[in-house]
N, C-alpha and C positions, 0 to 999 in steps of 0.2 A: 428865544436869541435863534439871527438870522440861518436863513435857509439857504446856504452858501454853495455846497457840499454836490458835483455834479457824480455820475457814473461812472467816470473813468477818474473820479478823486477817489471813490471807494475802491476800487478793484487795486489802487496806488497803495491806500492805506493798507488794505489784506494781503496785497504782496511783500511792500517793505513789513509789514507787522513779521512778517514770518521768514521772507529772508534777508534774515540779520549777521550774527557772527556765528551760528552753529556750522553752513556750510563753509565756511572761512577756517576753522577753527579743530572742528570734528573727524576728517576726513584722514587726516596720520592716525587719532585715538582707537579709529573704527578700524582701520588696517592691522595694525598692532596688535585688534584680538582678533580679528576674523580673516583677515588677506583678504582675496578677491570675495568670500561670501560676506564684505562688508557693505555689497553693494544692494544684498540683499534686504542689510538695516531700513535704506532709506527707503526703496522700493517697498517694502511691507509697512511701513509705520505710515507713509502715504496712501494704503489702501483701508489700515486702520481709521485712518482722520477723515475718508471720504465720507463713511458714514455720519460721523460727529458732524462735518460740515454740514451735509443735508439736514439733520436736525438745526442748524444754526439758521440754516438758509429758508426752512419750511417755517420756523417760528419768526426769523425778520422779516418775514412777507406780513404778519399780522400787527407789526408794531411802527409808528410815528415818534415814541418820543426817545429821549437818549438813554442810556442803560444797559442795551443789553442783554446778557446773561440775568441780568438784578430783575429784569421789567417781567424775564418769562417765566423765572422761578415765582415771581409775584403773585402774577395771576394763575399760577398754577395750585400752587402751595401754600399762597398768603403770604402776609406781609414778614412773620418770623422767619419760615424759608429764605424768601426773599434778601431779607438783610443779610445772612450768614453768606448766601453765592455773592450778595452786591460788595460786603467787605471782604471777602477771601480774593474778589476777582481785583477791587483795588491791591489791595499786597502783594498782587498777583505783575500788578504792572509794576508797582512800585520797583519789585524787587527784580522784576525783569529790566526795567531802564537803568538801575544800577548794578545788574548785572553786565550788560552790553555796554553799559558806557564804562565799565575796569577792564572791559576786553579789546577797545578803542587800541589803546598805546601800544598791543602786541603787535600791530601792523601799522602802525606810525614808525615803532623800532626802524623797520627796516630802510628808513629814509634817515631819519635821526635816534639809532641806535640810547642817547641817555634818557630817550622819551619813554625807551620800551618799558621801564620796572623802578621801583622803588617811589619815593617819592614825586618824583615828575612824574610818573604815569598815574597816581593819584591827582594830581595839582590839574592833569588833562583833563582826567575823568568830570574832576567839578568843572571845570569851566566850558566843558558843551553842555552837561547837566544846567547850570546855570544859564548860558546865554540861549540856550533853546526855549529853556522855563520864559524866558526875557520874549521871544519871537511868537510863543505863543498866549502869553499874556494880552499882546496886539491885535488878534484877529484872529479867526478861525480860517480864512480863505488863505492868508500871508502863510499860516503854516501846514495848511494844505498844500500849496504850490510849491513849497520845499518840500516836502512829502514825496510831490510826486517827479519834480526834476530828482530826488535821491533815487526814486527806483528805477527810474529809466536809468539811469548811471549807475546802480550797481547792479544788473542784470547783463548789459553790452561786454565785459569781463569776463563774465562767467560764459556768456554765449560761445567768445570765443575760444575760451578755456576749451571747453566742452567740444567745439566742432572741429575745430584745428585740432586738439587733442586724440579725436578719432581717429587720423590717421598716424597718427605716434602709437600706437598700441602693439605692443608685443606680446601676441597670443604665451608664449614663454612665461611671461609676468601673471598670467591666471589661474596657474596650475601652479599646486595642488590648490583648487579651489575655496577649503575650509583646511587649511594645517592644522588648526588646532581644536577642531571638529565646530560644529552648531553651539556645546553648551552655551558661548558668550553671549547669543543673540538675542536672548529677552532682557540683558543690563545693555546691550548696546541700543537697543529698540528706546528703552527709556530715555538713553541719550538723545537720541535722532527726536524723540517727542519733543524737547525743549528745540530743536531745528523749525519742526512745525507749526510751532502753537502760535498763536498769531491771529488765524480766523477766526478766531470767535470775539476780536474787537471791533471788527468792522461793521455791529451794531451796534456798538453803543454810542457815536456819537448822530444817531438816527435823526435825532431832533433839530438837526442841525443839513440835511440834506434834504436836495428839492421833492423827491421821487424814493423816499424812503423804503416802501412797499414791493416796490418791483429793483432799486437799483442792491439794496442789501442783501439777498437771496440770489442774485447774479453776482458781484462781488464776492462774495464768501466761497462758490463752489468754483470761481474763477482762482483766485487768489489758490487756490491750495492744489489745485491742477497744473496751472504753473508752475507750481515752487516742487512738486512732487517729481516730476519731469524733466527738471533742470535741476536737481539735487543728483536724482539717481544717473543721469547722464554725465556730472561734475566726479562723482564717485566712481564710475566704470572708469573713467580718463584718467581719473589718480591711480586709481591701480595700476592699470596699462602700463603709463609709461614712469616706472617705479615708485612714485610718491611715498614718503614715509613721513615718521613723527615728527616735529619741531613747533617753533611760535607759530611759523606761519608756512604753514604747510601748502598752500597751493601756490605760492609764490615760489617755493623752493620746487615744487612738481615743475611749474609749468618752464623755467631755467632751461629744463633737460630738452625741449623740441621748441621754446621760442624766443629761448637765447636771453641774455639779462634784461632785455626792452620786454619780454615778456612779464619777468618776475618784478620788474617794477611797475606793469599794468597792473597784475594782480594785487600786488602791494595795497597800489591804488584802489583799486577793486573792493577789497577789503576795509580800507578806511573810508571810500562812500558808502559801505554799504554796511558797516556799522554804523556809521555816523545817522544815516539814513533810518535804522533801527530806531533809532532812540527821537527822530525829529518826530515818526510817527506814535512812537508810545507817548511823547510829550505831549503830543495833539489827544491824544484817547483820555491818559493816566485818569486826571483831574474830572473827566464826564461820568466817569464814576461815582467818585466820592459827591458831585452837585446833584448826581440821579438821588444818593442818598439822603443830601440835603433837602431836597425837593419833597422829600416823606418822612421829615424832621429825626430821621434816627441818626445825623451829626448837627450839630449846629446849622440852623436855618443860611446863615449867614454866606458857608461854603456855594446857598445854589442862585446867590444875588446875582444876574450880568452887570461887567462895568456898563456904568454909564455911556462910555463915547464905543467904546472895543469891543460890545456884546457879546465877552468871552465871560466866562464862568473866573473870573478877576482872584479871589480868594481861594476859589480853589486850585487852582492853579499854583500860588506861592506855596500853598502846603502841604501840593505832590510837589513841588522841584526841593523843596525845603529836607523833607523825610528821606528824597530818593538820594541829595545832595548827603546827607548823613551815611547810612546805607551802604555809599559806595566807599565812606570812607573807613568802614568799619570792617565790611567782610569782602571776599576776596570772589574771583568770579567763580569757580567751582563748585563752592558751598551756597551760591545765590541761585545757580542754574539747578540745584537740589532741592530748592525750597520752590522756585517759581513751576519746576512741572509737577511735583506734588497740589502743589497750590491751583492750579489752572485744569487739573484734571477733576478737582470738586465741581468746576462751572459746567464742564462736559457731562458728567455724570446728571447734576440739576438740570441743566437743558434736555436732555435724553429723556430722563425720568418725566420732564415738564411735556414731549412730545407724548409721550405714553400717554398721560392726563386731557393733555387739548387734542391729539390728533383726533380727526374723523376719517375713520377706515382702518383694515386692517394692514394695509402697506403703510401707513405711515404711525400705526403702534408697532408695526414690527420693526421699522425703522430705529423706536426708539428704543424696543427693548434691546435690540440688537446691538445697538451705542452702550445701552447701558456695562451691559457686558463687557465691551471694548473698553472702558472707561475704568470699570473694575479689574480687568485684568492688566492693566498698564499701572494700575495703583498697587498691587501688590509686587511690585519689584521695588516698594519707597521702603524705608528702614522704620523699626515704631521709633527711633530716636526723631527724623523727618515729621511723621503724625502727630508727636507730642507738640512740637514746634508750632506748625500750624494751629493746630484747636487752642494752645496759649494766644495767636493771636484773633482767631476768632474771638476768643474771651475778651480780651481787650477792647474789643469790636463792642462785646454785648454793655461794657460797664459804659462807650463812650454812648449807645442808644439809649440804654434805660439812665443815665443823665439827662440826655439831651430832652427824655419825652419829659419829663421831670421838671426841667427849667423852661420848657416851652408846650406849656399845652394846647392843644389843639383849635386851630383858628386864631393861633396867636403870632404863628408863621410873618416873617417879613420877608419870604424869599416871594419871587412873584410866581404865577398862575403857567404851569409848562405851556407853550406856547405850539 
């Protein structure tokens, strides 16, 4: 497939994948549980994510094929482990896309209240998913341009909120620092992990990047650092200006120091941010399953590029259809829980891959630290969530076995990777 993506495109893909619905929906929930200490949730999660990001950056510099964590796990541990990681990564992307599509109507409801709930909200989510799937079908570069524009557009309102809001912070609102103690912090950190997940997708379209071995590592680290600084700033201001819970917490908080135009700006920023996340996820999600198809874990037709657009056309169609179904069946909260647990599996596998493949004590130490971080976050999940994820992997195993039996090696119709 065509190598059309630049380093700037990759940084935008990373930032866009991280900065989505979380920063627009979570500040009120975090403040309700932790008070001013809620800023710690974003800061600490960002610090813990940095070693994980460095693992992806290190391994991303060794791979020029699409697939990201799927490729890293396959090289380190073989195709069976690689398949489990690749399949769960695809499932994570589907669930995340559906979750954030369901979050979009909450901020649209600021302008048109009828769109914020019920059947109208589900219709908005479905329209966004279908429309973005159609755009991505028609070429990787048009899809990347949409992501670039949305990334810049989403950062501007957040920066205005953070910078202007610094002058509106009242010290009295910062005490007591932890009115309910720090007991809720671990659960809050798991929630904010959803707001940070996304840097793992940077290496997924590596097969369509001009200089993947340099662009991918740079974009992974840059996207996490930019997002962490932005999140900490926004949460600090939110608490300091007296923000509280609600369907659109940032829009409500900005009204106090920016007026009605500020509330409209933040609501519009929420729409752009959440739509942009959808656009980036629509770009990366099909690349997981097309990578699996190249190795005959799913039907090889899913890896075949479109003769005109040079995109994994069938993979895009299938991913879009499944996301559309998920968005209509599950709500935002349930989808968030599943997405966090599934993505932690990618982090654990990638960190372990660095321990296996890394050269030198520093690389292996980084991998071991990241393994411990992944396990610590995963320990906050429930047994039921683990059961659901294992069930989804089992479904993938059935698909893989059936595909291998029906498509013996050498009989694949998919083109070789270029």
